[in-house]
C-alpha positions as CSV (number, residue, x, y, z in Angstrom):
1,M,0.2,0.0,0.2
2,S,1.3,3.7,-1.0
3,L,-0.3,5.7,2.0
4,D,2.0,8.7,0.8
5,A,0.3,8.6,-2.4
6,V,-3.2,8.0,-1.2
7,K,-2.8,11.1,0.7
8,A,-1.3,13.4,-2.5
9,V,-4.4,12.4,-4.3
10,L,-6.9,13.1,-1.4
11,A,-4.8,16.3,-0.8
12,R,-5.0,17.5,-4.6
13,A,-8.8,16.5,-4.7
14,I,-9.2,19.2,-1.8
15,Q,-7.2,22.1,-3.3
16,D,-7.9,21.0,-7.2
17,D,-11.6,21.3,-8.7
18,E,-10.6,20.3,-12.5
19,F,-8.7,17.0,-10.5
20,R,-11.3,16.1,-8.5
21,N,-13.7,16.3,-11.6
22,Q,-11.4,14.6,-13.7
23,L,-11.4,11.6,-10.4
24,K,-14.7,11.6,-11.2
25,S,-15.1,11.6,-15.0
26,D,-11.7,9.8,-16.0
27,P,-9.8,8.1,-12.7
28,V,-7.3,6.1,-15.0
29,T,-5.8,9.3,-16.5
30,A,-5.7,11.0,-12.8
31,L,-4.3,8.6,-10.9
32,A,-1.8,7.3,-13.6
33,S,1.2,9.4,-12.3
34,Y,0.7,8.2,-8.6
35,D,2.1,4.9,-7.4
36,L,-0.8,3.3,-6.6
37,T,-1.7,-0.6,-6.1
38,D,-5.0,-1.6,-8.7
39,G,-7.0,-2.0,-5.0
40,E,-6.2,1.5,-4.0
41,Q,-6.9,2.9,-7.6
42,K,-10.3,0.8,-7.4
43,A,-11.3,3.0,-4.2
44,L,-10.3,6.2,-5.0
45,A,-12.2,6.0,-8.3
46,S,-15.3,4.6,-6.8
47,T,-15.7,7.0,-4.0
48,E,-17.1,10.5,-3.6
49,I,-14.8,12.5,-2.6
50,N,-16.5,14.9,0.4
51,I,-14.4,18.0,0.4
52,D,-15.9,19.2,4.0
53,A,-15.2,15.9,5.5
54,L,-11.7,16.2,3.8
55,E,-10.7,19.3,5.3
56,A,-11.9,18.3,8.4
57,L,-10.2,15.8,8.9
58,E,-6.8,17.5,7.5
59,D,-7.2,20.4,10.1
60,R,-8.0,17.4,13.0
61,T,-4.7,15.5,11.5
62,S,-2.8,19.0,11.8
63,K,-3.6,19.4,15.7
64,I,-2.9,16.3,16.4
65,A,0.3,16.4,15.0
66,T,1.2,20.2,16.5
67,F,-0.1,18.3,20.1
68,I,2.5,15.6,19.5
69,T,5.2,17.6,18.3
70,F,4.4,19.6,21.4
71,E,4.5,16.9,23.8
72,V,7.6,15.4,22.5
73,T,9.3,19.0,22.9
74,I,7.8,19.1,26.3
75,Y,8.9,15.8,27.4
76,K,12.5,15.7,25.9
């Protein structure tokens, strides 16, 4: 599994309307430049990308990473 590639696709889908539309209409072309397994390609191609949910997830992930960095810094 290529988690970094999946993250890159999702990040681009959040930021790039044209890419998101291509992902819906022509997923093979949209995903061609990413190192994804067949299963990852199928999952991304068949998933309706909810931008609000992805932005909320990205925000929570960022907050968690900040908190972990803070905790590591304090307890060093």
